[in-house]
C-alpha positions in Angstrom: -0.1 0.0 0.0 1.4 3.4 -1.0 0.5 7.0 -0.1 -1.0 7.5 -3.5 -4.4 6.2 -2.5 -4.5 8.8 0.3 -3.7 11.6 -2.2 -6.0 10.6 -5.0 -9.0 9.6 -3.0 -10.1 13.4 -2.2 -9.5 14.2 -5.9 -12.0 11.5 -7.1 -14.3 12.5 -4.2 -14.3 16.2 -5.2 -15.1 15.3 -8.7 -18.1 13.2 -7.6 -19.4 15.7 -5.0 -19.1 18.5 -7.6 -22.0 17.0 -9.5 -24.2 16.4 -6.3 -26.8 19.0 -5.8 -28.4 20.5 -2.6 -28.2 19.1 0.8 -27.0 15.7 -0.5 -23.5 17.2 -1.2 -22.6 17.7 2.4 -23.5 14.1 3.3 -21.5 12.8 0.3 -18.5 15.1 1.3 -18.7 13.8 4.9 -18.8 10.3 3.7 -15.6 10.7 1.7 -13.8 12.7 4.4 -14.6 9.9 7.0 -13.4 7.2 4.6 -10.1 9.4 4.1 -9.7 9.4 8.0 -10.4 5.7 8.1 -7.7 5.1 5.5 -5.2 7.4 7.5 -6.0 5.3 10.5 -5.1 2.0 8.5 -1.7 3.9 7.5 -1.1 4.7 11.2 -1.8 1.1 12.2 1.0 -0.1 9.8 3.3 2.8 10.5 6.5 1.9 12.3 7.7 5.0 14.3 11.2 5.1 13.2 13.2 7.5 11.1 12.4 5.8 7.8 10.0 6.8 5.1 7.3 4.5 4.6 4.3 3.7 2.1 6.7 5.2 -0.6 5.6 5.8 -4.2 8.1 6.7 -6.9 7.1 7.0 -10.6 8.4 8.8 -13.5 6.6 12.1 -14.1 8.6 14.4 -16.3 12.0 12.6 -16.4 13.7 14.9 -18.9 13.4 17.7 -16.3 14.4 15.5 -13.4 10.7 15.4 -12.0 9.3 12.3 -10.3 6.1 11.6 -8.5 7.7 10.8 -5.3 5.8 10.8 -2.0 6.0 9.0 1.4 5.2 9.2 5.0 7.7 9.4 7.9 7.0 10.4 11.6 6.9 14.1 10.8 4.5 13.6 7.7 2.2 11.1 9.7 1.3 13.8 12.4 0.3 16.2 9.5 -1.7 13.5 7.8 -3.5 12.8 10.9 -4.2 16.5 11.4 -5.7 17.0 7.9 -7.8 13.9 7.8 -9.1 14.4 11.3 -10.1 18.1 10.8 -11.7 17.9 7.3 -14.6 15.7 8.6 -15.1 17.9 11.6 -15.1 21.1 9.4 -17.7 19.6 7.0 -19.7 18.6 10.1 -19.6 22.3 11.3 -21.4 23.4 8.0 -24.4 21.1 8.7 -26.5 24.0 10.0 -25.5 26.2 6.9 -27.2 26.3 3.5 -24.7 27.1 0.8 -25.7 28.0 -3.0 -23.9 25.5 -5.2 -23.2 23.3 -2.4 -21.7 20.7 -4.6 -18.9 23.1 -5.7 -18.4 24.2 -2.2 -17.8 20.9 -0.7 -15.9 19.7 -3.8 -13.4 22.6 -3.2 -12.8 21.5 0.4 -12.0 17.9 -0.7 -9.7 19.2 -3.5 -8.0 21.4 -1.0 -7.5 18.4 1.3 -5.8 16.6 -1.5 -3.5 19.6 -2.1 -2.6 19.7 1.7 -1.9 16.0 1.8 0.4 16.4 -1.2 2.4 19.1 0.6 2.8 17.0 3.7 3.9 13.8 1.8 5.8 15.2 -1.2 9.5 14.1 -1.6 10.0 15.8 -4.9 10.3 19.7 -5.0 8.2 20.0 -8.0 5.4 17.9 -6.5 5.6 19.9 -3.2 5.1 23.1 -5.2 2.3 21.8 -7.2 0.6 20.6 -3.9 1.2 24.0 -2.4 -0.6 25.8 -5.2 -3.4 23.2 -5.5 -4.2 24.0 -1.9 -4.2 27.7 -2.5 -6.7 27.7 -5.5 -9.7 26.1 -3.8 -9.5 28.3 -0.6 -9.3 31.4 -2.9 -12.7 30.3 -4.5 -14.2 29.3 -1.1 -13.5 32.8 0.1 -14.3 34.7 -3.1 -17.7 33.0 -3.6 -19.0 32.3 -0.1 -17.1 35.0 2.0 -18.4 38.2 3.6 -19.2 41.7 2.1 -15.5 42.7 1.6 -14.4 39.4 0.4 -13.2 40.4 -3.1 -10.8 43.2 -1.8 -9.5 40.9 1.1 -9.2 37.9 -1.1 -7.1 39.7 -3.7 -4.7 40.8 -0.9 -4.5 37.2 0.3 -3.8 35.8 -3.2 -1.1 38.3 -4.0 0.6 37.7 -0.7 0.6 34.0 -0.9 1.2 33.7 -4.6 4.2 36.0 -4.4 5.7 33.9 -1.6 5.2 30.8 -3.7 7.2 32.4 -6.5 10.0 33.0 -4.2 9.8 29.4 -3.0 9.8 28.0 -6.6 12.9 30.1 -7.3 14.6 28.5 -4.3 13.6 25.0 -5.4 14.9 25.5 -9.0 18.2 27.0 -7.6 18.6 23.9 -5.5 17.8 21.7 -8.5 20.7 23.4 -10.6 23.2 22.5 -7.8 21.9 19.0 -7.0 24.4 16.2 -8.0 21.7 14.0 -9.9 19.8 16.9 -11.3 16.5 15.8 -10.1 14.0 17.5 -7.8 13.8 14.7 -5.3 14.2 15.8 -1.7 17.2 13.5 -1.0 19.0 14.9 -4.0 18.1 18.6 -3.1 19.6 17.8 0.4 22.8 17.1 -1.4 23.1 20.4 -3.3 26.6 21.8 -3.0 26.1 25.4 -1.7 28.5 27.9 0.1 27.0 29.8 3.0 26.3 32.9 0.9 24.2 30.8 -1.6 22.4 29.2 1.3 21.5 32.6 2.7 19.8 33.4 -0.6 18.1 30.0 -0.6 17.0 30.7 3.1 15.3 33.9 2.2 13.6 32.3 -0.8 11.9 29.7 1.4 11.6 31.8 4.5 9.4 34.6 2.8 7.0 31.8 1.3 6.6 30.0 4.6 6.6 33.2 6.8 3.7 34.6 4.7 1.7 31.1 5.0 2.1 30.7 8.8 2.1 34.0 9.2 4.7 35.6 11.2 5.5 39.3 11.7 5.8 41.4 9.4 4.4 39.0 6.7 1.0 38.7 8.6 -1.2 41.6 7.5 -3.3 39.4 5.0 -4.5 37.0 7.8 -6.9 38.9 10.2 -9.1 40.3 7.3 -9.1 37.1 5.4 -10.0 34.9 8.4 -12.8 37.4 9.3 -14.2 37.6 5.7 -14.0 33.9 4.9 -16.9 31.7 5.5 -16.6 29.6 8.8 -15.4 26.5 7.0 -12.9 28.4 5.0 -11.5 30.0 8.0 -11.2 26.7 9.7 -9.3 25.2 6.7 -7.0 28.1 6.8 -6.3 28.3 10.4 -6.5 24.6 11.3 -4.5 23.1 8.6 -3.4 25.4 5.8 -1.1 27.5 7.9 0.6 24.4 9.1 2.0 24.2 5.5 4.4 27.0 6.4 5.5 25.5 9.7 6.0 22.1 8.0 7.9 23.7 5.2 10.4 25.2 7.6 11.0 21.8 9.2 11.2 19.8 6.0 12.5 22.2 3.3 14.1 25.3 4.6 16.3 24.3 7.4 17.7 20.9 6.0 18.3 22.5 2.5 20.1 25.7 3.8 21.5 24.9 7.2 24.2 27.4 6.9 21.8 30.2 5.7 19.6 29.3 8.6 22.4 29.6 11.1 23.2 33.1 9.6 19.5 34.3 10.1 18.5 32.2 13.0 18.4 35.0 15.5 16.4 37.2 13.2 13.9 34.5 12.6 13.3 33.9 16.3 13.1 37.7 17.1 10.5 38.2 14.4 8.6 35.2 15.5 8.5 36.5 19.2 7.6 40.1 17.9 4.6 38.5 16.3 3.7 36.8 19.6 3.6 40.0 21.6 2.2 42.2 18.7 -0.7 40.0 18.0 -1.5 39.5 21.6 -1.6 43.2 22.3 -3.9 43.8 19.3 -6.3 40.9 20.4 -6.7 42.8 23.7 -8.7 45.5 21.7 -10.8 43.3 19.5 -14.5 43.6 19.8 -15.1 41.0 17.0 -14.7 37.6 18.3 -13.8 36.0 15.2 -11.1 38.6 14.6 -9.9 38.1 18.2 -9.4 34.5 17.4 -7.4 35.3 14.2 -4.9 37.4 16.2 -4.7 34.8 18.8 -3.7 32.4 16.1 -0.9 34.7 15.1 0.4 34.7 18.6 0.3 30.9 19.0 2.0 30.3 15.7 4.7 32.8 16.5 5.6 30.7 19.5 5.7 27.6 17.4 8.1 29.2 14.9 10.3 30.5 17.6 10.6 26.9 19.0 11.5 25.6 15.5 14.0 28.2 14.8 15.6 27.6 18.1 16.2 24.2 16.5 16.6 21.4 18.8 14.6 18.2 19.4 12.4 19.7 22.1 11.5 22.5 19.8 10.7 20.4 16.8 8.7 17.9 18.9 6.8 20.8 20.6 5.9 22.2 17.1 4.8 18.8 15.9 2.3 18.2 18.7 1.3 21.9 18.9 0.4 22.0 15.1 -2.1 19.3 15.8 -3.4 20.8 19.1 -3.6 24.3 17.6 -5.5 22.9 14.7 -8.0 21.2 17.0 -8.4 24.2 19.3 -8.6 26.9 16.6 -11.3 24.9 14.7 -13.3 24.7 18.0 -13.0 28.4 18.7 -14.1 29.4 15.2 -17.0 27.0 15.3 -18.0 28.6 18.7 -18.2 32.0 17.0 -19.9 30.6 14.1 -22.7 29.2 16.5 -22.8 32.5 18.4 -23.1 34.6 15.2 -25.8 32.3 13.6 -27.8 32.5 16.8 -27.5 36.3 17.6 -26.6 37.7 14.3 -23.6 39.4 15.8 -19.9 38.8 16.6 -19.6 42.0 18.7 -18.5 40.7 22.3 -19.8 43.8 24.0 -23.4 42.9 22.7 -23.3 39.5 24.3 -23.4 38.1 27.9 -25.3 35.5 30.0 -25.3 32.8 27.5 -23.9 30.1 30.1 -27.4 30.5 31.8 -29.5 29.5 28.8 -27.1 27.2 27.1 -24.9 25.3 29.7 -23.6 22.5 27.4 -22.5 25.3 24.9 -20.8 27.2 27.7 -18.9 24.0 29.2 -17.6 23.2 25.5 -16.5 26.7 25.0 -14.7 26.7 28.5 -12.9 23.6 27.6 -11.7 24.8 24.4 -10.7 28.1 25.8 -8.6 26.4 28.5 -6.8 24.1 25.9 -6.0 27.3 24.1 -4.4 29.0 27.0 -2.5 25.9 27.8 -3.9 24.9 31.2 -2.0 21.8 32.4 -3.9 18.5 31.6 -5.2 20.1 28.4 -3.7 19.6 24.9 -2.2 23.1 24.6 0.1 22.6 27.6 2.7 20.0 26.6 3.4 21.8 23.2 3.8 25.2 24.6 6.1 23.7 27.5 8.4 21.9 24.8 8.3 25.2 22.7 9.3 27.5 25.6 11.8 25.1 26.8 13.4 25.0 23.2 13.6 28.8 23.3 14.8 28.9 26.7 17.8 26.6 25.7 18.6 29.1 23.0 18.2 32.4 25.0 16.7 32.9 28.4 15.6 36.5 27.8 13.9 35.6 24.5 12.1 32.8 26.2 10.8 35.1 28.9 9.5 37.4 26.2 7.9 34.4 24.3 6.2 33.2 27.5 4.1 36.2 27.5 1.9 34.5 24.9 0.7 32.4 27.8 -0.1 35.3 30.1 -1.6 37.6 27.5 -3.6 34.6 25.9 -5.0 33.7 29.3 -6.0 37.4 29.8 -7.9 38.1 26.6 -9.3 34.6 26.1 -10.8 34.4 29.6 -12.1 37.9 29.3 -13.7 37.0 26.1 -15.5 34.0 27.8 -16.5 36.1 30.8 -18.0 38.8 28.6 -19.9 36.3 26.3 -20.9 33.6 28.8 -21.2 35.2 32.4 -23.3 38.1 33.5 -26.9 38.8 32.8 -28.6 37.7 29.5 -30.0 40.4 27.3 -32.4 40.5 24.4 -30.0 38.9 22.0 -28.9 36.0 24.3 -31.9 35.4 26.4 -33.2 33.1 23.7 -29.9 31.5 22.8 -30.6 27.8 22.0 -28.2 25.1 23.3 -26.0 23.0 21.1 -27.7 19.9 19.6 -27.1 17.4 16.8 -24.0 18.0 14.7 -22.9 20.8 16.9 -22.9 18.6 20.0 -21.0 16.1 18.1 -18.3 18.3 16.7 -17.9 20.1 20.1 -17.9 16.7 22.0 -15.1 15.4 19.8 -13.0 18.5 20.1 -13.5 18.6 23.9 -12.5 14.9 24.1 -9.4 15.4 22.1 -8.3 18.3 24.2 -8.4 16.4 27.4 -7.2 13.0 26.0 -4.1 14.6 24.4 -3.6 16.8 27.5 -3.5 13.9 29.8 -1.6 11.5 27.6 0.4 13.1 24.9 3.0 10.5 24.6 1.5 8.5 21.6 1.6 11.6 19.4 5.1 12.5 20.5 6.1 9.0 19.9 5.0 9.1 16.2 7.5 11.8 15.2 10.3 11.4 17.8 12.6 9.2 15.8 12.1 11.2 12.6 12.7 14.6 14.4 15.9 13.3 16.1 17.2 12.0 12.9 16.4 15.4 11.1 18.2 17.4 13.9 21.2 15.1 13.7 21.5 15.3 10.0 21.3 19.1 10.0 23.9 19.2 12.8 26.2 17.0 10.6 25.9 19.3 7.7 26.9 22.3 9.7 29.8 20.5 11.1 30.9 19.5 7.5 30.5 23.1 6.4 32.7 24.3 9.3 35.3 21.8 8.5 35.6 23.1 4.9 36.5 26.5 6.4 33.5 28.5 5.1 
């Protein structure tokens, strides 16, 4: 069994769902998404958590240009496959209370985007990685443009320009590596062997860094994100925040640092500083947000900034922290955006100041909201704690003062998240919230699954960490060996 079935099933599903009309489209999309999750579970059951690449497929694609369809799964990819296949069915379930015009097209785009995301997370060929990168961008552009808010066109153009420009920089970096690769192929193993001096690696670093920094995003490449998250339909926002931004984080781990270790070493401190600036900057702006959805968007920038800082500190604890935190952030942020989707549908507002007292009339909803909030602020025994602990330890090992500043994300996050919860759930109910209906049906199922995952991963995170541990340790060792070799050559 190869990874190809995991990549092509969503494509086939998207084509089928595109021709299904009305409400049946969401049921078909959910069926295929759950089938993909079941398939991922089969891969996980057969996965050996060592440093090897498994379920490999290598087939000729454009051999004259050194391009092969090469994909596989190691421990790092496995976590991302689980993240993607877990969240997509949950995201589809969150749409069950919505009615979309051209529903078949809407759900087909979600499934096609899933195929692009999985291609990015499993690609072992630079050209295939780039194709997957763009294939994930195109569907979300149309989802936002066709089903977004009032300002969707202006915001979407900005989003597309940012991300497409970043993609071009990345493509230049991939081609440059190919030109210096010994076997003149785009296969990742060959690109890793490209002979580049530190100056050349510095340029490669920036080519990849700009693309990945935009996608995550980290300061100052973040300005597209809050508007796009706010204007996108809820399912689109969840796809963007829960999964798509992880493409940038994954890209740093898999493509940037191993391909340009000397360049990374030159700019490591700047990358960490920019990441931590994003943590503080986004948190301070989140304090003043009245729109709940926009507050969560800035909160996401802060959490991703800490993940980026942990990666750029570059040690096993940091990469492991990033791996589990990508999964945890995806679960939590999908839950938070779904919470605000429910609030806005019931009250027709996202203005925090107009809400209050919801816990009195919707206790189940309030409990789910509280659990997700506590997971987001990294309360011990919730899923957010272990990831943030490892990330802060990683930055601490790099620089104690930078870790102290990065730790503000926990303090700031607790303040604005708990204040948001208090202002919406506690106090006296008003005309908008007095008739707030409690969760039921698909809402209860989605929030129940998310809350269960927050608690289970928080209490026992070891199985997730074990999946990626060997691959992460091997990656760190290989990069360190490259840096030793470069130092031995006297660069």
